[in-house]
C-alpha positions as CSV (number, residue, x, y, z in Angstrom):
1,X,0.0,0.0,0.0
2,X,2.8,2.4,0.9
3,X,4.4,1.8,-2.5
4,X,1.1,2.6,-4.2
5,X,0.8,5.9,-2.3
6,X,4.4,6.8,-3.2
7,X,3.7,6.1,-6.9
8,X,0.4,8.1,-6.7
9,X,2.2,11.1,-5.2
10,X,5.0,10.9,-7.8
11,X,2.3,10.7,-10.6
12,X,0.5,13.7,-9.2
13,X,3.7,15.8,-9.2
14,X,4.7,14.7,-12.7
15,X,1.2,15.4,-14.1
16,X,1.3,18.9,-12.6
17,X,4.7,19.6,-14.0
18,X,3.7,18.2,-17.4
19,X,0.6,20.4,-17.5
20,X,2.6,23.5,-16.8
21,X,5.2,22.5,-19.5
22,X,2.3,21.9,-21.9
23,X,0.8,25.2,-21.2
24,X,4.1,27.0,-21.8
25,X,4.6,25.2,-25.2
26,X,1.0,26.1,-26.0
27,X,1.7,29.8,-25.4
28,X,4.3,29.7,-28.2
29,X,3.2,27.0,-30.6
30,X,-0.6,26.4,-30.3
31,X,-2.8,23.5,-29.0
32,X,-2.3,21.0,-31.8
33,X,1.5,21.4,-31.9
34,X,1.6,21.0,-28.2
35,X,-0.6,17.9,-28.3
36,X,1.4,16.3,-31.1
37,X,4.7,17.1,-29.3
38,X,3.5,15.8,-26.0
39,X,2.0,12.6,-27.3
40,X,4.6,12.0,-29.9
41,X,7.5,12.3,-27.5
42,X,5.5,10.2,-25.0
43,X,5.1,7.5,-27.6
44,X,8.8,7.6,-28.6
45,X,9.9,7.4,-24.9
46,X,7.4,4.6,-24.1
47,X,8.5,2.6,-27.1
48,X,12.2,2.9,-26.3
49,X,11.8,2.2,-22.6
50,X,9.4,-0.7,-23.4
51,X,11.9,-2.2,-25.8
52,X,14.6,-2.0,-23.2
53,X,12.6,-3.6,-20.4
54,X,10.2,-5.9,-22.3
55,X,11.9,-6.5,-25.6
56,X,9.8,-8.4,-28.1
57,X,7.1,-9.0,-25.5
58,X,6.1,-5.4,-25.8
59,X,4.1,-6.2,-28.9
60,X,2.2,-9.2,-27.5
61,X,-1.3,-7.8,-27.0
62,X,-3.4,-10.9,-26.3
63,X,-6.6,-10.6,-24.4
64,X,-6.9,-6.9,-24.9
65,X,-10.4,-5.5,-25.4
66,X,-10.8,-3.5,-28.6
67,X,-12.0,-0.4,-26.9
68,X,-8.8,-0.1,-24.8
69,X,-7.0,0.9,-28.0
70,X,-8.9,4.2,-27.8
71,X,-6.8,5.3,-24.8
72,X,-4.4,7.2,-27.1
73,X,-7.3,9.0,-28.7
74,X,-8.6,9.9,-25.3
75,X,-5.1,11.2,-24.5
76,X,-5.5,13.8,-27.3
77,X,-8.6,15.1,-25.6
78,X,-6.9,15.1,-22.2
79,X,-3.9,17.2,-23.4
80,X,-6.0,19.5,-25.5
81,X,-8.5,20.2,-22.7
82,X,-6.0,20.6,-19.9
83,X,-3.9,23.0,-21.9
84,X,-7.0,25.1,-22.8
85,X,-8.2,24.9,-19.2
86,X,-4.9,26.2,-17.9
87,X,-4.9,28.9,-20.5
88,X,-8.4,30.1,-19.4
89,X,-8.3,29.5,-15.7
90,X,-4.6,29.3,-14.6
91,X,-2.8,26.2,-13.5
92,X,-3.9,25.7,-9.9
93,X,-7.6,26.3,-10.5
94,X,-7.7,24.3,-13.7
95,X,-5.8,21.3,-12.3
96,X,-7.9,21.3,-9.2
97,X,-11.0,21.0,-11.4
98,X,-9.4,18.4,-13.5
99,X,-8.5,16.3,-10.5
100,X,-11.9,16.6,-9.0
101,X,-13.5,15.6,-12.3
102,X,-11.1,12.7,-12.5
103,X,-12.1,11.6,-9.0
104,X,-15.8,12.0,-9.6
105,X,-15.7,10.0,-12.9
106,X,-13.5,7.3,-11.3
107,X,-16.1,7.0,-8.5
108,X,-18.9,6.8,-11.1
109,X,-17.1,4.2,-13.2
110,X,-16.3,2.2,-10.1
111,X,-19.8,2.4,-8.8
112,X,-21.4,1.3,-12.1
113,X,-18.7,-1.3,-12.9
114,X,-18.2,0.2,-16.4
115,X,-15.2,-0.4,-18.7
116,X,-14.4,-3.7,-17.2
117,X,-14.1,-2.5,-13.6
118,X,-15.4,-4.5,-10.7
119,X,-18.5,-2.8,-9.4
120,X,-17.9,-1.1,-6.0
121,X,-20.9,0.0,-4.0
122,X,-21.5,3.7,-3.9
123,X,-21.6,5.1,-0.3
124,X,-22.5,8.5,1.2
125,X,-18.9,8.8,2.5
126,X,-17.6,8.8,-1.1
127,X,-20.2,11.5,-2.1
128,X,-19.3,13.6,0.9
129,X,-15.6,13.3,0.0
130,X,-16.1,14.5,-3.5
131,X,-18.4,17.3,-2.3
132,X,-15.7,18.4,0.3
133,X,-13.2,18.7,-2.6
134,X,-15.6,20.6,-4.7
135,X,-16.2,22.9,-1.7
136,X,-12.5,23.4,-1.4
137,X,-12.2,24.5,-5.0
138,X,-15.0,27.0,-4.5
139,X,-13.4,28.4,-1.4
140,X,-10.1,28.5,-3.2
141,X,-11.5,30.4,-6.1
142,X,-13.7,32.8,-4.1
143,X,-11.1,33.3,-1.4
144,X,-8.3,34.1,-3.8
145,X,-6.6,37.4,-4.0
146,X,-8.7,39.8,-6.1
147,X,-7.0,42.3,-8.5
148,X,-8.3,45.3,-6.5
149,X,-7.0,44.0,-3.2
150,X,-4.3,46.2,-1.6
151,X,-1.4,44.2,-0.3
152,X,-0.9,44.2,3.5
153,X,1.7,46.6,4.9
154,X,4.7,45.0,6.4
155,X,6.0,46.4,9.7
């Protein structure tokens, strides 16, 4: 369990960094160039690392459901939407909404047992958890520093 938590923390930090990098590329080159660059380099990196660690077994794709092949296409939507969200909302606000949406849809997919997942019973605790996170985002956005606010004087 500890290893899973460590990997999840690392993944969260990497996703945050990648999204900031993506938004910076998007400022200079545009959404489709950014998406092509991100996914193209990701493909190349994955291919090289996969060949190093798995060799010829990398290409054995037995027992894979056909709809799993669409993950790469979904990745295009992910990169495009996150880059645009950051452009319009800023990194912290956009990513907090992305993560909340991700959690909410994971809860929905788990609860319904869709996409090959084992069905997990939906509980009020799960709903409260998601609502607390949504409330945190609202407090974050409403409680943020406004442009007209005068900075506090230092003594």
